[in-house]
C-alpha atoms as an extended CHARMM CRD file, in Angstrom:
* protein
*
       119  EXT
         1         1  UNK       CA            118.5080000000     -147.6350000000     -189.5460000000  PROA      1               0.0000000000
         2         2  UNK       CA            120.5430000000     -145.8270000000     -192.1960000000  PROA      2               0.0000000000
         3         3  UNK       CA            123.6780000000     -144.1970000000     -190.7260000000  PROA      3               0.0000000000
         4         4  UNK       CA            123.9390000000     -141.6060000000     -193.5380000000  PROA      4               0.0000000000
         5         5  UNK       CA            120.4540000000     -140.1390000000     -193.4900000000  PROA      5               0.0000000000
         6         6  UNK       CA            119.4370000000     -141.0570000000     -189.9210000000  PROA      6               0.0000000000
         7         7  UNK       CA            116.1520000000     -142.4740000000     -191.1500000000  PROA      7               0.0000000000
         8         8  UNK       CA            114.8520000000     -145.9760000000     -191.2830000000  PROA      8               0.0000000000
         9         9  UNK       CA            115.5580000000     -147.0030000000     -194.8650000000  PROA      9               0.0000000000
        10        10  UNK       CA            114.2940000000     -143.7710000000     -196.4210000000  PROA      10              0.0000000000
        11        11  UNK       CA            116.3590000000     -142.0060000000     -199.0200000000  PROA      11              0.0000000000
        12        12  UNK       CA            117.0730000000     -138.2980000000     -198.6300000000  PROA      12              0.0000000000
        13        13  UNK       CA            114.7070000000     -136.0470000000     -200.5270000000  PROA      13              0.0000000000
        14        14  UNK       CA            115.7850000000     -134.8510000000     -203.9660000000  PROA      14              0.0000000000
        15        15  UNK       CA            115.6190000000     -131.2900000000     -205.1920000000  PROA      15              0.0000000000
        16        16  UNK       CA            112.3180000000     -129.5580000000     -204.6230000000  PROA      16              0.0000000000
        17        17  UNK       CA            112.0450000000     -128.3710000000     -208.2340000000  PROA      17              0.0000000000
        18        18  UNK       CA            113.3150000000     -129.6500000000     -211.5710000000  PROA      18              0.0000000000
        19        19  UNK       CA            116.5240000000     -128.3660000000     -213.1080000000  PROA      19              0.0000000000
        20        20  UNK       CA            114.7640000000     -126.5370000000     -215.9290000000  PROA      20              0.0000000000
        21        21  UNK       CA            112.5480000000     -124.6290000000     -213.4850000000  PROA      21              0.0000000000
        22        22  UNK       CA            115.5260000000     -123.7590000000     -211.2810000000  PROA      22              0.0000000000
        23        23  UNK       CA            117.4380000000     -122.6040000000     -214.3680000000  PROA      23              0.0000000000
        24        24  UNK       CA            114.5490000000     -120.3780000000     -215.4400000000  PROA      24              0.0000000000
        25        25  UNK       CA            114.2090000000     -118.9950000000     -211.9120000000  PROA      25              0.0000000000
        26        26  UNK       CA            117.8340000000     -117.8460000000     -212.0860000000  PROA      26              0.0000000000
        27        27  UNK       CA            116.7530000000     -115.1950000000     -214.5810000000  PROA      27              0.0000000000
        28        28  UNK       CA            113.5770000000     -114.1330000000     -212.7910000000  PROA      28              0.0000000000
        29        29  UNK       CA            115.2330000000     -111.4060000000     -210.7130000000  PROA      29              0.0000000000
        30        30  UNK       CA            118.5880000000     -111.7630000000     -212.4860000000  PROA      30              0.0000000000
        31        31  UNK       CA            121.3290000000     -111.1830000000     -209.9050000000  PROA      31              0.0000000000
        32        32  UNK       CA            119.1610000000     -111.8190000000     -206.8580000000  PROA      32              0.0000000000
        33        33  UNK       CA            117.7290000000     -115.2060000000     -207.8130000000  PROA      33              0.0000000000
        34        34  UNK       CA            120.9750000000     -116.1950000000     -209.5320000000  PROA      34              0.0000000000
        35        35  UNK       CA            122.8860000000     -115.6490000000     -206.3030000000  PROA      35              0.0000000000
        36        36  UNK       CA            120.1820000000     -117.3420000000     -204.2490000000  PROA      36              0.0000000000
        37        37  UNK       CA            120.2660000000     -120.4880000000     -206.3710000000  PROA      37              0.0000000000
        38        38  UNK       CA            124.0680000000     -120.5620000000     -206.1450000000  PROA      38              0.0000000000
        39        39  UNK       CA            123.6970000000     -120.7130000000     -202.3710000000  PROA      39              0.0000000000
        40        40  UNK       CA            120.9000000000     -123.2960000000     -202.1140000000  PROA      40              0.0000000000
        41        41  UNK       CA            122.2150000000     -126.7860000000     -201.4580000000  PROA      41              0.0000000000
        42        42  UNK       CA            120.6460000000     -129.0320000000     -204.0610000000  PROA      42              0.0000000000
        43        43  UNK       CA            121.4320000000     -126.5920000000     -206.8830000000  PROA      43              0.0000000000
        44        44  UNK       CA            124.8670000000     -125.2900000000     -205.9310000000  PROA      44              0.0000000000
        45        45  UNK       CA            126.4770000000     -128.4600000000     -207.2930000000  PROA      45              0.0000000000
        46        46  UNK       CA            124.2960000000     -128.7210000000     -210.4100000000  PROA      46              0.0000000000
        47        47  UNK       CA            126.3600000000     -127.5890000000     -213.3970000000  PROA      47              0.0000000000
        48        48  UNK       CA            123.3570000000     -126.5670000000     -215.5120000000  PROA      48              0.0000000000
        49        49  UNK       CA            121.7880000000     -124.4150000000     -212.7920000000  PROA      49              0.0000000000
        50        50  UNK       CA            125.1870000000     -122.9070000000     -211.9230000000  PROA      50              0.0000000000
        51        51  UNK       CA            125.6930000000     -121.8550000000     -215.5580000000  PROA      51              0.0000000000
        52        52  UNK       CA            122.3350000000     -120.1070000000     -215.7020000000  PROA      52              0.0000000000
        53        53  UNK       CA            122.8800000000     -118.5030000000     -212.2810000000  PROA      53              0.0000000000
        54        54  UNK       CA            126.2760000000     -117.0930000000     -213.2540000000  PROA      54              0.0000000000
        55        55  UNK       CA            124.9900000000     -115.9360000000     -216.6360000000  PROA      55              0.0000000000
        56        56  UNK       CA            122.0680000000     -114.1770000000     -214.9060000000  PROA      56              0.0000000000
        57        57  UNK       CA            124.4470000000     -112.4300000000     -212.5030000000  PROA      57              0.0000000000
        58        58  UNK       CA            126.7770000000     -111.3430000000     -215.3130000000  PROA      58              0.0000000000
        59        59  UNK       CA            123.8480000000     -110.1260000000     -217.4450000000  PROA      59              0.0000000000
        60        60  UNK       CA            122.6090000000     -108.1030000000     -214.4830000000  PROA      60              0.0000000000
        61        61  UNK       CA            126.0320000000     -106.5010000000     -214.0530000000  PROA      61              0.0000000000
        62        62  UNK       CA            126.2360000000     -105.7370000000     -217.7750000000  PROA      62              0.0000000000
        63        63  UNK       CA            122.7830000000     -104.1100000000     -217.7080000000  PROA      63              0.0000000000
        64        64  UNK       CA            123.8400000000     -101.9070000000     -214.7940000000  PROA      64              0.0000000000
        65        65  UNK       CA            127.0720000000     -100.8470000000     -216.5240000000  PROA      65              0.0000000000
        66        66  UNK       CA            125.3350000000     -100.0590000000     -219.8300000000  PROA      66              0.0000000000
        67        67  UNK       CA            122.5210000000      -98.2130000000     -218.0400000000  PROA      67              0.0000000000
        68        68  UNK       CA            125.1030000000      -96.0980000000     -216.2110000000  PROA      68              0.0000000000
        69        69  UNK       CA            126.9100000000      -95.3970000000     -219.5000000000  PROA      69              0.0000000000
        70        70  UNK       CA            123.6330000000      -94.3290000000     -221.1210000000  PROA      70              0.0000000000
        71        71  UNK       CA            122.9470000000      -91.9640000000     -218.2330000000  PROA      71              0.0000000000
        72        72  UNK       CA            126.3190000000      -90.2810000000     -218.8320000000  PROA      72              0.0000000000
        73        73  UNK       CA            125.5080000000      -89.4760000000     -222.4660000000  PROA      73              0.0000000000
        74        74  UNK       CA            123.4110000000      -86.4790000000     -221.6320000000  PROA      74              0.0000000000
        75        75  UNK       CA            119.7370000000      -86.0010000000     -221.0990000000  PROA      75              0.0000000000
        76        76  UNK       CA            118.5810000000      -85.8640000000     -224.7240000000  PROA      76              0.0000000000
        77        77  UNK       CA            120.6230000000      -88.8610000000     -225.8590000000  PROA      77              0.0000000000
        78        78  UNK       CA            119.6070000000      -90.8580000000     -222.7890000000  PROA      78              0.0000000000
        79        79  UNK       CA            115.9450000000      -90.1450000000     -223.4630000000  PROA      79              0.0000000000
        80        80  UNK       CA            116.3510000000      -91.4570000000     -227.0020000000  PROA      80              0.0000000000
        81        81  UNK       CA            118.4180000000      -94.5330000000     -226.2220000000  PROA      81              0.0000000000
        82        82  UNK       CA            116.9580000000      -95.7430000000     -222.9180000000  PROA      82              0.0000000000
        83        83  UNK       CA            113.5520000000      -96.9300000000     -224.2530000000  PROA      83              0.0000000000
        84        84  UNK       CA            115.2660000000      -98.9740000000     -226.9540000000  PROA      84              0.0000000000
        85        85  UNK       CA            117.7170000000     -100.3700000000     -224.4260000000  PROA      85              0.0000000000
        86        86  UNK       CA            114.9060000000     -101.3110000000     -222.0270000000  PROA      86              0.0000000000
        87        87  UNK       CA            113.0330000000     -103.0690000000     -224.8370000000  PROA      87              0.0000000000
        88        88  UNK       CA            116.1530000000     -105.0460000000     -225.7750000000  PROA      88              0.0000000000
        89        89  UNK       CA            116.6830000000     -106.0010000000     -222.1300000000  PROA      89              0.0000000000
        90        90  UNK       CA            113.0580000000     -107.1090000000     -221.7860000000  PROA      90              0.0000000000
        91        91  UNK       CA            113.2580000000     -109.2880000000     -224.9050000000  PROA      91              0.0000000000
        92        92  UNK       CA            116.5780000000     -110.7710000000     -223.7700000000  PROA      92              0.0000000000
        93        93  UNK       CA            115.1230000000     -111.4900000000     -220.3130000000  PROA      93              0.0000000000
        94        94  UNK       CA            112.0890000000     -113.3060000000     -221.7520000000  PROA      94              0.0000000000
        95        95  UNK       CA            114.2250000000     -115.2930000000     -224.2060000000  PROA      95              0.0000000000
        96        96  UNK       CA            116.6440000000     -116.3810000000     -221.4690000000  PROA      96              0.0000000000
        97        97  UNK       CA            113.8030000000     -117.4960000000     -219.1890000000  PROA      97              0.0000000000
        98        98  UNK       CA            112.0310000000     -119.3360000000     -222.0140000000  PROA      98              0.0000000000
        99        99  UNK       CA            115.1150000000     -121.1890000000     -223.2610000000  PROA      99              0.0000000000
       100       100  UNK       CA            116.1370000000     -122.2040000000     -219.7350000000  PROA      100             0.0000000000
       101       101  UNK       CA            112.5930000000     -123.4560000000     -219.1340000000  PROA      101             0.0000000000
       102       102  UNK       CA            112.8460000000     -125.5770000000     -222.2960000000  PROA      102             0.0000000000
       103       103  UNK       CA            116.1450000000     -127.1700000000     -221.1310000000  PROA      103             0.0000000000
       104       104  UNK       CA            118.0460000000     -125.2790000000     -223.8090000000  PROA      104             0.0000000000
       105       105  UNK       CA            121.0460000000     -123.0750000000     -223.3760000000  PROA      105             0.0000000000
       106       106  UNK       CA            121.8780000000     -119.7330000000     -224.9370000000  PROA      106             0.0000000000
       107       107  UNK       CA            125.5040000000     -118.8170000000     -224.4540000000  PROA      107             0.0000000000
       108       108  UNK       CA            125.6830000000     -115.0490000000     -224.6880000000  PROA      108             0.0000000000
       109       109  UNK       CA            128.8400000000     -113.5730000000     -226.2140000000  PROA      109             0.0000000000
       110       110  UNK       CA            131.5110000000     -112.8770000000     -223.5930000000  PROA      110             0.0000000000
       111       111  UNK       CA            129.0710000000     -113.2310000000     -220.6710000000  PROA      111             0.0000000000
       112       112  UNK       CA            128.1650000000     -116.8350000000     -221.4920000000  PROA      112             0.0000000000
       113       113  UNK       CA            131.7880000000     -117.8870000000     -221.8100000000  PROA      113             0.0000000000
       114       114  UNK       CA            132.5790000000     -116.3850000000     -218.3980000000  PROA      114             0.0000000000
       115       115  UNK       CA            129.5590000000     -118.2190000000     -216.9510000000  PROA      115             0.0000000000
       116       116  UNK       CA            130.7220000000     -121.5280000000     -218.4610000000  PROA      116             0.0000000000
       117       117  UNK       CA            134.1230000000     -121.1050000000     -216.8150000000  PROA      117             0.0000000000
       118       118  UNK       CA            132.4880000000     -120.4420000000     -213.4330000000  PROA      118             0.0000000000
       119       119  UNK       CA            130.0040000000     -123.3050000000     -213.6580000000  PROA      119             0.0000000000
């Protein structure tokens, strides 16, 4: 009988998913899944997953701030800029998911450095 895991010689189960999948999932719904993976036990202590979770949260906040700033420009300017901005956000989102899936790391300017400090 093992006193630490209360099982008869069995080791505690490891994380349910690999680190690269958890890192990619951080970006799936940006702030929502980033926060969720910061709270889940096997991943909250994993430095790689924490970096991607914080970067996803900070990217989400930056998107909200820029979107709000675009909406303040006026209707005509917002109609011109918002499709380009949405396309850039979509490409960035796909690139972040893909690189995290491949066990690579893109450190975004300013946002990435803040995420590294938090991880």
